[in-house]
FITOR-630680 format. One record per residue (C-alpha): x, y, z; chain; residue in three letters. Coordinates in pm, 1 decimal. Each point is the difference from the previous one (the first is absolute). Last residue first. Layout:
N
+----------+----------+----------+-----+------+
:       px :       py :       pz : mol : type :
+----------+----------+----------+-----+------+
:        X :        Y :        Z :   A :  ALA :
...
+----------+----------+----------+-----+------+
//
This chain:
120
+----------+----------+----------+-----+------+
:       px :       py :       pz : mol : type :
+----------+----------+----------+-----+------+
:  -5843.9 :   1838.9 :   6121.3 :   A :  LEU :
:   -351.6 :     53.1 :    214.4 :   A :  LEU :
:     -6.8 :    377.3 :     17.2 :   A :  THR :
:     57.1 :    196.0 :    355.7 :   A :  GLY :
:    -54.8 :   -165.1 :    352.5 :   A :  GLU :
:   -158.8 :    309.5 :    159.3 :   A :  GLU :
:   -294.6 :      5.1 :   -150.5 :   A :  LEU :
:   -130.3 :   -299.0 :     -1.8 :   A :  ASP :
:   -191.0 :   -167.7 :   -304.8 :   A :  THR :
:    307.2 :    -12.7 :   -179.7 :   A :  SER :
:     42.5 :    156.0 :   -299.7 :   A :  GLU :
:     76.5 :   -180.9 :   -360.8 :   A :  MET :
:    345.6 :    142.2 :   -215.4 :   A :  LEU :
:   -207.4 :     67.7 :   -353.9 :   A :  PHE :
:    343.6 :   -152.1 :   -214.5 :   A :  PRO :
:    183.8 :    297.3 :   -238.3 :   A :  ILE :
:    -45.4 :   -165.5 :   -318.0 :   A :  GLU :
:    236.3 :      0.2 :   -289.9 :   A :  ARG :
:    325.1 :   -189.7 :    198.3 :   A :  TYR :
:   -278.8 :   -199.7 :    248.9 :   A :  ILE :
:   -225.8 :   -138.8 :   -300.6 :   A :  ASP :
:   -329.3 :    -58.6 :    178.8 :   A :  PHE :
:   -186.5 :   -207.8 :     87.5 :   A :  GLU :
:    159.7 :   -258.7 :   -110.9 :   A :  HIS :
:   -108.0 :   -362.6 :    -74.6 :   A :  THR :
:    118.1 :   -358.5 :    198.1 :   A :  PRO :
:    322.3 :   -126.3 :   -143.2 :   A :  MET :
:      9.7 :   -366.3 :   -144.0 :   A :  LEU :
:   -129.2 :     56.4 :   -357.9 :   A :  ALA :
:    265.7 :    241.7 :    -16.1 :   A :  ASP :
:    249.4 :   -261.8 :     36.1 :   A :  SER :
:    -37.6 :    -89.0 :   -347.3 :   A :  PRO :
:    163.9 :    351.9 :    -97.9 :   A :  ALA :
:   -146.3 :    225.8 :   -265.6 :   A :  SER :
:    -16.7 :     29.5 :   -369.5 :   A :  TRP :
:   -138.2 :    268.3 :   -232.6 :   A :  GLN :
:    -16.5 :   -126.7 :   -357.7 :   A :  THR :
:   -110.2 :    260.8 :   -345.4 :   A :  THR :
:    401.0 :    151.3 :     -5.3 :   A :  ASN :
:    169.3 :   -290.5 :     35.1 :   A :  LEU :
:   -257.4 :   -189.4 :   -155.3 :   A :  LEU :
:     24.6 :    270.7 :   -368.1 :   A :  SER :
:    413.7 :     -7.6 :    116.3 :   A :  ASP :
:    -27.5 :   -408.5 :   -138.2 :   A :  ALA :
:   -279.6 :     13.3 :   -269.5 :   A :  ILE :
:    250.1 :    276.4 :   -162.3 :   A :  LEU :
:    337.8 :   -154.6 :     53.9 :   A :  TYR :
:   -108.8 :   -368.4 :   -145.3 :   A :  ASP :
:   -141.5 :    183.8 :   -297.8 :   A :  ASP :
:    406.1 :    105.7 :    -47.8 :   A :  SER :
:     -8.4 :   -300.6 :   -117.0 :   A :  THR :
:    165.7 :   -275.7 :    176.4 :   A :  GLU :
:     39.9 :   -310.8 :   -133.4 :   A :  ALA :
:    279.2 :     19.7 :   -214.8 :   A :  GLU :
:    216.5 :     67.3 :    251.0 :   A :  GLN :
:   -134.2 :   -329.0 :    207.6 :   A :  SER :
:    102.2 :   -219.5 :   -333.9 :   A :  SER :
:    319.6 :    126.4 :    112.4 :   A :  TRP :
:     44.5 :    -35.9 :    302.0 :   A :  LEU :
:   -116.1 :   -333.6 :    -30.0 :   A :  GLY :
:    197.2 :   -118.4 :   -262.6 :   A :  ALA :
:    269.2 :    128.1 :    109.3 :   A :  VAL :
:    -23.8 :   -117.7 :    325.9 :   A :  ILE :
:    -85.1 :   -345.7 :   -160.9 :   A :  ALA :
:    342.5 :    -43.6 :   -220.1 :   A :  ILE :
:    193.6 :    124.9 :    269.0 :   A :  MET :
:   -111.0 :   -295.0 :    209.5 :   A :  ALA :
:     58.7 :   -242.1 :   -297.9 :   A :  LEU :
:    331.5 :    118.5 :    -20.8 :   A :  ALA :
:     89.5 :    -53.7 :    397.7 :   A :  ALA :
:   -185.6 :   -353.5 :    -47.2 :   A :  ALA :
:    216.3 :   -103.6 :   -296.6 :   A :  MET :
:    337.6 :    138.1 :    172.0 :   A :  GLY :
:   -120.6 :   -191.7 :    285.6 :   A :  SER :
:    -47.2 :   -360.3 :   -178.6 :   A :  PHE :
:    364.7 :     87.5 :   -222.7 :   A :  THR :
:    195.0 :     40.6 :    332.3 :   A :  ALA :
:    -90.3 :   -258.0 :    176.0 :   A :  TYR :
:     53.9 :   -232.3 :   -309.7 :   A :  ARG :
:    308.0 :    111.7 :    -30.4 :   A :  GLN :
:    104.8 :    -60.6 :    380.9 :   A :  ARG :
:   -165.3 :   -351.3 :    -46.7 :   A :  GLU :
:    263.3 :     10.8 :   -324.1 :   A :  LYS :
:    312.3 :     50.1 :    254.2 :   A :  LEU :
:   -143.1 :   -237.3 :    255.8 :   A :  HIS :
:     26.7 :   -282.7 :   -188.9 :   A :  GLN :
:    310.2 :    119.6 :   -229.4 :   A :  SER :
:    160.5 :     91.3 :    379.3 :   A :  LYS :
:   -138.3 :   -308.6 :     94.2 :   A :  ALA :
:    136.9 :   -229.0 :   -292.1 :   A :  ALA :
:    314.4 :    113.7 :     78.0 :   A :  ALA :
:     47.8 :    -85.1 :    358.7 :   A :  TRP :
:   -110.1 :   -360.2 :    -35.4 :   A :  VAL :
:    262.2 :    -47.0 :   -303.0 :   A :  LYS :
:    289.2 :    239.4 :    229.5 :   A :  ASP :
:    -98.4 :   -273.0 :    239.2 :   A :  PHE :
:     84.1 :   -296.9 :   -200.7 :   A :  ALA :
:   -279.5 :   -266.5 :    -45.6 :   A :  PRO :
:    -25.7 :   -289.3 :    253.1 :   A :  ALA :
:    102.5 :   -295.7 :   -230.9 :   A :  GLU :
:   -263.0 :   -235.3 :   -167.5 :   A :  PRO :
:     80.5 :   -323.4 :    255.3 :   A :  ARG :
:    -73.7 :   -326.1 :   -292.0 :   A :  ARG :
:    -47.8 :   -332.2 :    205.6 :   A :  VAL :
:    187.6 :   -274.4 :   -144.2 :   A :  ALA :
:    269.0 :     59.7 :    266.2 :   A :  GLY :
:   -290.4 :    -25.8 :    288.6 :   A :  HIS :
:    -56.8 :   -378.8 :   -183.3 :   A :  ALA :
:    366.9 :    -77.1 :    -26.5 :   A :  TYR :
:    103.8 :    140.8 :    369.3 :   A :  LYS :
:   -283.8 :   -232.8 :    140.3 :   A :  LEU :
:     20.1 :   -277.2 :   -213.4 :   A :  ALA :
:    365.0 :    -35.6 :    119.2 :   A :  GLU :
:   -112.2 :     23.0 :    378.5 :   A :  ARG :
:   -292.2 :   -243.6 :      0.3 :   A :  ILE :
:    262.6 :   -240.5 :   -196.1 :   A :  ASP :
:    292.0 :    122.2 :    263.6 :   A :  ASN :
:   -322.3 :    -99.2 :    278.8 :   A :  ASP :
:    -36.6 :   -345.0 :    -94.9 :   A :  SER :
:   -307.1 :    -79.9 :   -256.4 :   A :  MET :
+----------+----------+----------+-----+------+
//
């Protein structure tokens, strides 16, 4: 085989292979645009359904809580508030006081030396 024969065989082989044409830009752009619109529509539908389900759950929760509240609940809460006493948790850390400075006048201890006065 000569170089010319090889060249002609390669031209024939390359010509026989069918190469697909690159799609036009307008077709590619239209396909991408339609795909984007479909995804946005799917997202909008999903978020709308999620919002509707959330509203239904909120309304159902409020509806059931309104039915559960009765006047007996208020009476029980009122009796608990009137019969219980509250004290701060830090009160356990504080020393017990011997007098109330706002209601009682404390006894002023005298010094052993008469010239020095009280021990305050």
